[in-house]
C-alpha positions in Angstrom: 70.1 65.7 -78.5 68.5 68.2 -81.5 66.3 66.3 -83.5 65.4 67.8 -87.0 62.4 67.5 -89.0 63.5 67.0 -92.6 59.6 66.5 -93.9 58.5 69.9 -93.0 55.2 68.7 -91.4 54.0 69.2 -88.5 54.2 66.2 -85.8 51.0 64.8 -84.4 50.3 65.1 -81.0 49.6 62.2 -78.9 45.9 61.7 -78.3 44.8 60.5 -74.3 42.5 57.5 -74.0 38.9 58.1 -72.8 36.9 55.7 -70.4 33.2 55.0 -71.5 30.6 56.7 -69.2 28.8 53.6 -69.3 31.4 51.5 -67.7 32.0 53.8 -64.9 28.4 54.0 -64.2 28.2 50.2 -63.8 31.3 50.4 -61.6 29.3 52.8 -59.1 26.2 51.0 -59.2 27.8 47.8 -58.5 29.5 49.5 -55.7 26.4 51.1 -54.4 24.6 47.7 -54.6 27.6 45.9 -52.6 27.4 48.6 -50.1 23.9 48.1 -49.9 24.0 44.5 -49.5 26.6 44.7 -46.8 24.4 46.7 -45.0 21.3 44.6 -45.5 23.3 41.8 -44.2 24.7 43.7 -41.3 21.1 44.5 -40.1 19.9 40.9 -40.6 22.9 40.0 -38.5 22.1 42.2 -35.8 18.2 41.3 -35.9 19.1 37.6 -35.7 21.9 38.2 -33.0 19.2 39.7 -30.9 16.7 36.8 -31.5 19.5 34.4 -30.5 20.1 36.5 -27.4 16.6 36.6 -26.2 16.2 33.0 -27.5 19.3 32.1 -25.0 17.9 34.2 -22.4 14.7 32.6 -22.6 16.3 28.9 -22.3 17.9 29.9 -19.4 14.9 31.1 -17.6 13.0 28.1 -18.2 16.0 26.1 -17.3 15.9 27.6 -13.7 12.0 27.8 -14.0 12.3 23.8 -14.6 14.7 23.4 -11.9 12.4 25.5 -9.3 9.4 23.2 -10.8 11.3 20.2 -10.0 12.1 21.2 -6.4 8.4 22.1 -5.9 7.8 18.5 -7.0 10.1 17.0 -4.7 8.5 18.8 -1.9 4.9 18.0 -2.9 6.1 14.2 -2.8 7.9 14.5 0.1 4.8 16.1 1.8 2.2 13.5 0.0 4.4 10.7 1.4 4.2 12.2 5.0 0.6 13.0 4.8 0.1 9.3 3.9 1.8 8.4 6.8 0.1 10.5 9.0 -3.1 9.1 7.5 -2.1 5.7 8.0 -1.2 6.5 11.6 -4.9 8.3 12.2 -6.7 5.6 10.3 -4.9 2.9 13.0 -5.6 5.2 15.9 -9.4 5.3 14.7 -9.8 1.6 14.2 -8.4 1.3 17.8 -10.9 3.4 18.9 -13.5 2.3 16.7 -12.9 -1.7 18.2 -12.6 -0.8 21.4 -15.9 1.1 21.7 -17.3 -1.7 19.7 -15.7 -4.1 21.5 -17.7 -2.6 24.6 -21.0 -2.0 22.9 -20.7 -5.7 21.6 -20.3 -7.4 24.9 -23.1 -5.1 26.3 -25.5 -6.5 23.3 -24.4 -10.2 24.2 -24.6 -9.5 27.9 -28.4 -8.1 27.0 -29.1 -11.3 25.1 -27.6 -13.5 28.1 -29.5 -12.2 30.6 -32.8 -13.1 29.1 -32.0 -17.1 28.9 -31.5 -19.2 32.4 -29.1 -21.9 33.0 -26.7 -20.7 29.9 -23.4 -19.0 30.2 -20.6 -18.2 27.8 -16.8 -19.5 27.6 -15.7 -17.6 24.6 -16.2 -14.8 22.2 -14.3 -14.1 19.3 -15.2 -11.3 16.6 -13.7 -11.0 12.9 -14.7 -7.9 11.3 -18.8 -8.3 11.8 -18.6 -11.9 12.4 -18.7 -13.4 15.8 -18.0 -16.9 17.2 -19.6 -17.9 20.4 -19.2 -20.7 22.4 -20.7 -21.6 25.6 -22.4 -24.2 27.9 -26.2 -24.6 29.0 -28.2 -26.6 31.4 -30.1 -28.2 29.0 -30.8 -27.8 25.0 -33.5 -26.0 25.4 -31.7 -23.0 26.9 -29.4 -23.2 23.5 -32.8 -22.8 21.7 -34.0 -20.2 23.6 -30.4 -18.5 23.3 -30.8 -18.6 19.4 -34.3 -17.4 19.6 -33.5 -14.4 21.9 -30.2 -13.4 19.5 -32.6 -13.5 16.5 -35.0 -11.2 18.2 -32.6 -8.7 20.0 -32.1 -6.8 17.0 -28.5 -7.0 17.6 -27.5 -10.0 15.2 -28.2 -11.6 12.1 -27.6 -14.6 10.4 -27.6 -16.7 13.8 -26.4 -20.3 13.2 -25.8 -23.1 15.4 -22.7 -24.9 14.7 -22.7 -27.7 17.2 -24.5 -28.7 20.1 -23.9 -31.8 22.6 -24.1 -32.9 26.1 -20.5 -33.1 27.9 -19.3 -35.0 31.2 -17.5 -31.6 32.3 -20.0 -31.6 35.7 -20.3 -35.1 37.0 -23.7 -35.9 38.1 -25.5 -32.9 36.2 -26.5 -32.5 32.8 -24.8 -30.1 30.7 -24.3 -29.0 27.2 -21.4 -27.3 25.2 -22.5 -25.6 22.2 -20.8 -23.4 19.4 -22.6 -20.9 17.0 -21.8 -17.8 14.9 -23.6 -14.8 13.6 -23.1 -11.5 12.1 -23.4 -7.8 13.8 -26.2 -5.9 12.8 -24.9 -2.3 12.3 -27.9 -0.6 13.2 -28.1 -2.2 16.6 -24.3 -1.7 17.4 -25.2 1.9 16.8 -28.0 2.0 19.1 -26.3 0.2 21.8 -23.5 2.7 21.5 -26.0 5.6 21.8 -27.6 4.5 24.5 -24.4 4.2 26.4 -23.2 7.6 25.4 -27.0 9.0 26.8 -26.7 7.0 30.0 -23.1 8.7 30.6 -24.3 12.0 29.4 -27.0 11.7 32.2 -25.1 10.0 35.0 -24.8 12.7 37.6 -21.5 13.7 38.5 -20.0 12.4 41.9 -20.5 14.7 45.0 -17.0 16.3 46.4 -15.6 14.4 49.1 -16.3 16.7 52.8 -13.3 17.7 54.4 -12.7 17.0 58.3 -14.8 19.5 60.4 
């Protein structure tokens, strides 16, 4: 199609619209800021994730250490229980050994006292801890009094007390008295008797070997 310009004037040319420089710079700065924000967030995320991994590893290590310590605690408790059981057995054995040697020493103490009194013999001797109860018979009431005096002077006994003393008819035609008394053992006297017994056994010569037939 042919167009004819009847006015005789030049037709104005269309002009292109221009973008302001300030607007372009703002867009660029926003993009740069957004990119920087993403970089910072990435760094923070990496650091936080690394800390989280370290914390989880530490928690795992602590749990393993706790389980190990619990096993050690169980082993210690078991060993303590075994130790307590063994200690009880040792205490029982020591008590039995002490009572055995102490009983021998006590009999020796009583025998050393009885032999100093005439017409007196013991029929019963009971020990409870460091206390003893004695029962016996005597040919006279003076013998009973003498026995009490000898026990007090022996150094083996303390708190010697007569409980009962009366004439009996165990032997018809013979004057006898039954008596009962109590006393406490003097630890120093008991130790002295034990030391004497040990010294006696240590100085006792060994028996000569048996001679064979020639």
